[in-house]
C-alpha positions as CSV (number, residue, x, y, z in Angstrom):
1,M,10.7,-51.4,36.9
2,L,13.3,-48.7,37.1
3,H,14.0,-46.3,34.3
4,S,17.7,-46.7,32.9
5,G,19.8,-44.0,32.6
6,T,22.4,-41.7,34.8
7,S,19.8,-40.9,37.4
8,P,20.5,-40.8,41.1
9,L,18.2,-43.6,41.3
10,T,20.3,-45.8,39.7
11,S,23.9,-44.5,40.0
12,G,23.9,-43.0,43.7
13,A,22.3,-44.9,46.0
14,L,24.5,-45.1,49.2
15,D,24.1,-49.0,49.5
16,G,22.8,-50.0,45.8
17,T,19.1,-50.6,46.6
18,A,16.5,-48.9,44.5
19,A,14.7,-46.3,45.9
20,G,12.4,-46.5,48.8
21,V,14.0,-49.5,49.7
22,P,15.9,-49.0,53.0
23,A,19.0,-50.6,53.6
24,E,20.5,-51.7,57.1
25,A,21.1,-48.8,59.7
26,S,24.9,-48.8,60.9
27,A,25.3,-50.1,64.6
28,G,24.5,-46.9,66.8
29,E,23.0,-44.7,63.9
30,P,19.6,-42.9,64.2
31,N,16.9,-45.3,62.8
32,A,13.6,-44.3,61.8
33,P,11.5,-46.4,63.9
34,G,13.3,-44.6,66.7
35,L,13.0,-41.2,65.1
36,L,9.4,-41.4,64.4
37,R,8.8,-42.8,67.9
38,L,10.4,-39.9,69.4
39,E,8.3,-37.5,67.2
40,D,5.1,-39.5,68.4
41,E,5.9,-38.9,71.8
42,H,7.1,-35.5,72.1
43,A,6.2,-33.3,69.0
44,A,2.9,-32.2,68.5
45,H,0.4,-33.6,66.4
46,N,-0.5,-30.9,64.2
47,Y,0.9,-32.8,61.0
48,A,0.1,-36.3,60.0
49,P,3.5,-36.9,57.7
50,L,3.9,-39.7,55.4
51,P,6.2,-42.1,57.9
52,V,9.5,-41.7,56.1
53,V,12.6,-39.8,57.9
54,I,14.8,-38.0,55.6
55,A,18.3,-37.0,56.2
56,S,19.4,-35.1,53.5
57,G,18.9,-33.7,50.1
58,E,20.6,-32.9,46.6
59,G,19.0,-31.2,43.7
60,A,15.6,-33.2,43.2
61,W,16.3,-36.2,45.6
62,V,16.4,-37.0,48.9
63,T,17.8,-39.4,51.1
64,D,16.3,-41.2,54.5
65,V,18.2,-41.9,57.2
66,D,18.6,-45.9,56.3
67,G,19.9,-45.0,52.7
68,A,16.9,-45.1,50.9
69,R,16.6,-42.6,48.0
70,Y,13.0,-40.9,47.1
71,L,12.2,-38.6,44.1
72,D,10.9,-35.3,45.8
73,C,7.8,-34.1,43.7
74,L,6.4,-31.9,46.6
75,A,9.8,-29.3,47.0
76,A,8.2,-28.7,50.4
77,Y,5.5,-26.8,49.0
78,S,7.0,-25.3,46.2
79,A,9.6,-23.9,49.0
80,V,12.4,-26.1,47.1
81,N,12.2,-24.6,43.6
82,F,15.6,-24.5,42.8
83,G,16.4,-27.8,44.4
84,H,17.8,-29.3,47.9
85,S,21.4,-28.0,48.4
86,N,21.6,-25.9,45.7
87,P,25.3,-24.8,45.4
88,R,25.0,-21.3,44.9
89,L,22.2,-20.6,47.3
90,V,24.1,-22.6,49.9
91,A,27.5,-20.8,48.8
92,A,25.7,-17.6,49.7
93,A,24.3,-19.0,53.2
94,K,27.8,-20.0,54.1
95,A,29.5,-16.8,53.4
96,Q,27.0,-14.8,55.1
97,L,27.1,-17.2,57.9
98,D,30.7,-15.9,58.4
99,R,29.9,-12.3,58.5
100,I,26.8,-11.7,60.3
101,T,23.2,-13.3,60.5
102,L,21.2,-10.8,62.5
103,T,20.8,-7.1,63.1
104,S,17.4,-6.7,63.7
105,R,15.8,-3.9,61.9
106,A,16.8,-1.3,64.8
107,F,20.0,-1.1,62.7
108,H,20.5,-0.6,58.4
109,H,22.9,-3.6,57.2
110,D,24.6,-3.9,53.8
111,L,22.3,-6.4,52.4
112,L,18.7,-5.0,53.2
113,G,18.9,-2.2,50.3
114,P,20.3,-4.4,47.8
115,F,17.7,-7.1,48.4
116,V,14.5,-5.0,48.5
117,T,15.9,-2.8,45.4
118,E,16.4,-5.9,43.2
119,L,13.3,-7.6,44.3
120,A,11.3,-4.9,43.3
121,E,12.9,-4.4,40.0
122,L,11.9,-8.4,39.7
123,C,8.3,-7.5,40.5
124,G,8.1,-4.1,38.6
125,K,7.2,-2.5,41.9
126,E,8.7,0.5,43.9
127,M,8.9,-0.9,47.6
128,V,9.6,-4.1,49.6
129,L,8.3,-5.0,53.0
130,P,10.3,-7.6,54.1
131,M,9.0,-10.4,56.6
132,N,9.9,-14.2,57.3
133,T,7.0,-16.5,56.6
134,G,4.0,-16.7,53.7
135,A,1.6,-16.1,57.1
136,E,3.3,-13.1,58.2
137,A,3.5,-11.5,54.7
138,V,-0.3,-12.3,54.1
139,E,-1.5,-11.0,57.3
140,T,1.3,-7.6,56.6
141,G,-0.5,-7.4,53.3
142,I,-4.1,-7.6,55.3
143,K,-2.6,-4.5,57.5
144,V,-1.1,-2.7,54.5
145,A,-4.8,-3.0,52.8
146,R,-6.4,-1.7,55.7
147,A,-4.4,1.4,56.5
148,W,-4.4,2.1,52.6
149,G,-8.5,2.3,52.8
150,Y,-8.5,4.3,55.9
151,R,-5.5,6.6,55.0
152,V,-5.7,6.9,51.0
153,K,-9.2,5.6,50.1
154,G,-11.0,7.3,53.0
155,V,-13.2,4.2,54.2
156,A,-14.4,4.9,57.7
157,P,-12.6,3.9,60.9
158,D,-13.2,0.0,61.0
159,E,-15.4,-0.1,58.3
160,A,-12.9,-1.7,55.8
161,N,-13.8,-5.1,53.9
162,I,-11.6,-7.5,52.1
163,V,-13.1,-10.1,49.5
164,V,-11.5,-13.7,49.8
165,F,-12.5,-16.6,48.1
166,H,-14.2,-20.5,48.7
167,G,-11.2,-22.7,48.6
168,N,-8.8,-20.5,49.7
169,F,-5.2,-21.3,52.0
170,H,-3.3,-18.3,53.0
171,G,-1.7,-19.7,56.2
172,R,-2.7,-20.7,59.8
173,T,-2.8,-17.4,62.1
174,T,-6.5,-16.8,63.6
175,T,-7.3,-14.2,61.5
176,I,-6.6,-16.2,58.2
177,V,-8.3,-19.3,59.1
178,G,-11.3,-17.1,60.4
179,F,-11.9,-16.4,56.6
180,S,-11.1,-20.5,55.4
181,D,-14.0,-22.9,54.5
182,D,-11.7,-25.7,55.4
183,P,-12.9,-27.1,58.6
184,D,-10.0,-28.5,59.3
185,A,-8.3,-25.4,59.5
186,R,-11.3,-23.2,61.2
187,D,-13.0,-25.4,63.5
188,G,-12.4,-25.0,67.2
189,F,-10.3,-21.5,66.8
190,G,-12.8,-18.9,67.0
191,P,-13.9,-16.2,67.5
192,F,-12.6,-14.9,64.2
193,T,-11.6,-11.4,63.3
194,P,-14.3,-9.6,60.8
195,G,-13.9,-8.0,57.8
196,F,-13.9,-10.6,55.1
197,R,-16.1,-11.4,52.4
198,S,-16.3,-15.1,51.1
199,V,-17.3,-15.9,47.3
200,A,-16.4,-18.7,44.8
201,Y,-13.5,-18.9,43.3
202,G,-13.1,-18.5,39.4
203,D,-16.9,-16.3,40.0
204,A,-16.1,-12.5,38.8
205,A,-19.7,-11.7,38.8
206,A,-19.6,-12.7,42.6
207,V,-16.7,-10.7,43.2
208,A,-18.8,-7.3,41.7
209,E,-21.7,-8.5,43.7
210,A,-19.3,-8.6,47.2
211,I,-17.4,-5.1,46.5
212,D,-19.1,-1.8,48.0
213,E,-17.8,1.6,49.4
214,N,-16.1,-0.1,52.0
215,T,-14.3,-3.3,50.2
216,V,-10.4,-2.2,50.4
217,A,-8.9,-5.1,48.4
218,V,-9.6,-8.2,46.9
219,L,-7.1,-10.9,47.9
220,V,-7.0,-14.0,45.5
221,E,-4.1,-16.8,45.0
222,P,-4.1,-17.0,41.0
223,I,-4.1,-20.7,41.1
224,Q,-5.1,-22.3,44.4
225,G,-2.5,-24.5,45.6
226,E,-3.8,-26.6,48.6
227,A,-7.4,-26.8,47.1
228,G,-5.8,-29.2,44.6
229,V,-4.4,-26.7,42.2
230,I,-7.0,-25.3,40.8
231,V,-7.1,-23.2,37.9
232,P,-9.3,-20.6,37.4
233,P,-11.1,-19.8,34.1
234,D,-9.0,-17.5,31.4
235,D,-11.3,-14.7,32.1
236,F,-11.6,-14.7,36.0
237,L,-8.2,-12.5,36.9
238,P,-8.6,-10.4,34.3
239,E,-12.0,-9.3,35.5
240,V,-11.3,-9.2,38.9
241,R,-8.3,-6.7,37.8
242,Q,-10.7,-4.8,36.1
243,L,-13.2,-4.4,38.8
244,C,-10.3,-3.5,41.4
245,T,-9.2,-0.8,39.0
246,E,-12.9,0.7,38.5
247,N,-13.9,0.5,42.2
248,D,-10.4,1.5,43.6
249,V,-9.8,-1.3,45.4
250,L,-6.5,-3.1,46.1
251,L,-6.0,-6.5,43.8
252,V,-3.5,-8.4,46.3
253,A,-1.9,-11.5,44.8
254,D,-1.0,-14.4,46.9
255,E,1.9,-15.6,45.3
256,V,3.9,-17.7,48.1
257,Q,3.1,-21.0,46.6
258,S,2.5,-20.4,42.8
259,G,5.5,-17.3,42.1
260,L,9.0,-17.7,41.9
261,G,9.1,-19.7,38.8
262,R,6.8,-22.6,39.7
263,V,4.0,-22.2,36.8
264,G,6.8,-21.4,33.7
265,E,6.4,-17.1,34.6
266,T,7.9,-15.4,37.4
267,F,4.5,-14.8,38.5
268,A,1.1,-16.7,38.1
269,C,-0.7,-13.7,37.3
270,S,1.3,-13.1,34.2
271,L,0.0,-16.6,32.7
272,W,-3.3,-13.9,32.3
273,G,-1.3,-10.7,31.5
274,V,-2.5,-9.5,35.6
275,V,-0.5,-7.0,37.1
276,P,-1.8,-7.0,40.8
277,D,-1.4,-3.8,42.9
278,V,0.5,-6.2,45.9
279,Y,2.4,-9.6,45.3
280,L,2.6,-11.4,48.7
281,L,5.8,-14.0,48.1
282,G,7.5,-16.6,50.4
283,K,8.4,-20.0,50.2
284,A,10.6,-19.9,47.3
285,L,12.0,-16.6,48.1
286,G,14.3,-18.5,51.2
287,G,15.6,-20.9,48.8
288,G,14.7,-23.8,50.8
289,I,17.1,-22.2,53.4
290,M,15.6,-19.6,55.1
291,P,12.1,-18.4,55.8
292,V,11.9,-15.8,53.8
293,S,8.7,-13.6,52.6
294,A,7.8,-9.8,51.3
295,V,5.1,-7.4,50.6
296,V,6.0,-6.0,47.2
297,A,3.9,-3.3,45.7
298,D,4.3,0.8,45.0
299,R,5.3,3.7,46.9
300,D,1.6,5.0,47.0
301,I,0.3,1.4,48.8
302,L,3.3,0.6,51.3
303,E,4.3,4.0,52.5
304,V,0.8,3.8,54.5
305,I,2.7,1.9,57.3
306,R,4.4,4.0,59.1
307,P,7.6,3.3,61.7
308,G,6.5,1.9,64.7
309,E,3.1,0.0,63.1
310,H,4.5,-3.0,61.8
311,G,7.7,-5.1,62.2
312,S,9.7,-8.0,62.8
313,T,12.9,-9.0,64.6
314,F,13.9,-11.3,62.1
315,G,12.1,-9.5,58.8
316,G,15.2,-8.8,56.1
317,N,17.8,-10.2,58.4
318,P,21.2,-10.2,56.7
319,L,21.3,-14.2,56.4
320,A,17.9,-13.7,54.6
321,C,18.9,-11.3,52.0
322,A,22.0,-12.9,51.2
323,V,19.8,-16.2,50.2
324,G,16.9,-13.9,48.8
325,L,19.5,-12.0,47.1
326,E,20.6,-14.9,45.1
327,V,17.2,-16.0,44.6
328,I,16.2,-13.0,42.9
329,R,19.6,-12.9,40.6
330,M,18.5,-16.6,39.7
331,L,15.2,-16.0,38.4
332,A,16.1,-12.9,36.6
333,T,18.0,-15.0,34.1
334,G,14.8,-16.9,33.7
335,D,16.3,-20.1,33.0
336,P,13.8,-21.7,36.3
337,Q,10.8,-20.2,34.6
338,R,11.9,-21.2,30.9
339,R,12.7,-24.8,32.4
340,A,9.3,-25.1,34.5
341,R,7.5,-24.1,31.4
342,E,9.3,-26.8,29.3
343,L,9.0,-29.7,32.2
344,G,5.5,-28.8,32.7
345,E,4.3,-29.6,29.4
346,R,6.0,-33.1,29.6
347,L,4.9,-33.6,32.9
348,R,1.4,-32.7,32.2
349,G,1.1,-34.3,28.8
350,A,1.8,-37.9,30.4
351,L,-0.4,-37.4,33.5
352,E,-3.1,-36.8,31.1
353,R,-2.6,-40.1,29.6
354,L,-3.6,-41.9,32.8
355,I,-6.8,-40.3,32.7
356,G,-9.6,-43.4,32.7
357,R,-6.6,-45.7,34.2
358,G,-7.6,-44.8,37.5
359,V,-6.8,-40.9,37.2
360,T,-10.0,-38.6,36.6
361,A,-8.4,-35.0,36.3
362,V,-5.6,-33.3,35.7
363,R,-4.9,-29.8,36.5
364,G,-2.0,-27.2,37.1
365,A,0.4,-24.7,34.8
366,G,4.1,-25.3,34.5
367,L,5.8,-27.9,36.9
368,W,2.8,-28.1,39.1
369,A,0.1,-30.7,38.8
370,G,-3.3,-31.5,40.9
371,V,-4.3,-35.0,39.8
372,D,-7.7,-36.6,41.1
373,V,-7.6,-39.8,41.9
374,D,-10.6,-42.2,41.1
375,P,-12.2,-42.6,45.1
376,A,-12.4,-46.6,43.4
377,I,-9.0,-47.1,43.7
378,G,-8.4,-45.5,47.1
379,T,-7.6,-42.1,48.9
380,G,-4.9,-39.4,48.1
381,R,-3.4,-40.7,51.1
382,E,-3.5,-44.2,50.3
383,L,-1.9,-43.1,46.7
384,S,1.0,-41.4,48.3
385,E,1.9,-44.0,50.8
386,R,2.0,-46.5,47.7
387,L,4.4,-44.3,45.8
388,M,6.5,-43.8,48.8
389,R,7.4,-47.4,48.8
390,R,7.9,-47.0,44.7
391,G,10.3,-44.1,45.9
392,I,8.6,-41.2,45.3
393,L,7.3,-38.4,47.5
394,V,4.0,-36.5,47.2
395,K,1.6,-35.4,49.4
396,D,-2.1,-35.6,49.5
397,T,-4.6,-32.9,50.1
398,H,-8.8,-32.5,49.9
399,G,-9.0,-36.4,49.8
400,V,-8.6,-37.7,46.4
401,T,-5.9,-35.2,45.0
402,I,-2.2,-35.7,45.3
403,R,-0.1,-33.0,43.8
404,F,2.9,-33.2,41.8
405,A,5.8,-30.3,42.3
406,P,9.1,-31.3,42.1
407,P,12.0,-28.9,42.5
408,L,12.5,-27.3,39.1
409,V,15.6,-28.8,38.5
410,V,14.3,-32.0,37.9
411,E,15.5,-34.2,35.2
412,P,13.0,-35.2,32.5
413,A,14.0,-38.9,33.0
414,D,13.2,-38.5,36.3
415,L,9.7,-37.4,35.6
416,D,8.7,-39.9,33.2
417,W,10.1,-42.6,35.8
418,A,7.8,-41.3,38.3
419,V,4.7,-41.0,36.2
420,T,5.8,-45.1,35.2
421,E,5.5,-45.4,38.7
422,L,2.0,-43.6,39.4
423,A,0.7,-45.4,36.8
424,A,1.7,-49.1,38.6
425,A,0.8,-47.9,41.9
426,L,-2.9,-46.8,40.5
427,A,-2.8,-50.6,38.9
428,E,-1.5,-52.2,42.2
């Protein structure tokens, strides 16, 4: 049953139907089967998306090509933290489109200085190296850590190693998948880059054992997203921070998915009072409009990169800076973080009441939750498809887990409705 109230679910569907129930497409307009067929024939099959074709979005809701509306509970893996078509972000992008969009870093432009200054301030650091995608930020962080190791710590050439973790997901480049233990990401893409030591996530003793005189960095997700929203023990990150300090090793935090408001803090590291040496940022930094990423650290770390040694034609472009600057200013108010904390408590409490009713475990922080489904009921993919038919979009991972990460602008009543529909889908 649909919940009552003034949600877009009941007050604004293009044809008055319930969410997830397609309307008749107008003659001559693109239809879902036709568009899916075009993708199947001409787009590389590197994804297996749910069979919904989205045409527009506003806030926490999206509308497909047939007019059916869905509550987006994935937010593009946290890239749409501030909602679809956020008015402030769209206005910033439109204004910049009329001025200039790209200069390359061969020249200066009038927004790069304000962007890096305000992002550095938000992070409590001194310098920013702007890039585009999260994977680029991770690759850049690896290069920075190695250069720092050779030029500051004094590690012998080509001997640097970086400690990483089982279950990690840092991107899809060949260097990154080389230290993944996910066979789907790794198998068939070797040979791989050496210099990484993988240990158990959440085990600070394993980190201590892996560190030696040639270790330049520990690269960690404060909360592992793709692994199923895995939250480490409370003593893990503080102990790793101490180990890095004692051994002259950089603590590099991949906050691409966990950062910028998602967990109820600006950064997930702050949940444990930890300040890393290097932040890797992306996804939400572009406001769901532009791919924007960054490596943020103090001067003594980032100045190891010299002119000509690293770059990106689009990194730090004017359009990206215009959108990213507005994201930073929204976060500086603290309002998105507060909303994520409050709504996260509401969501997690509702989800935990489903344990024993088709759910075996719930994990998360802020407005981010991993829900393990009882295998006797079905797979995470099957449950995602059931929820799609009920007007809710989530995504599965690792077989039995679905993730909830709606835009931070989602309404409380819509969250309640989503959990009610989850309960009904589990009972099917």
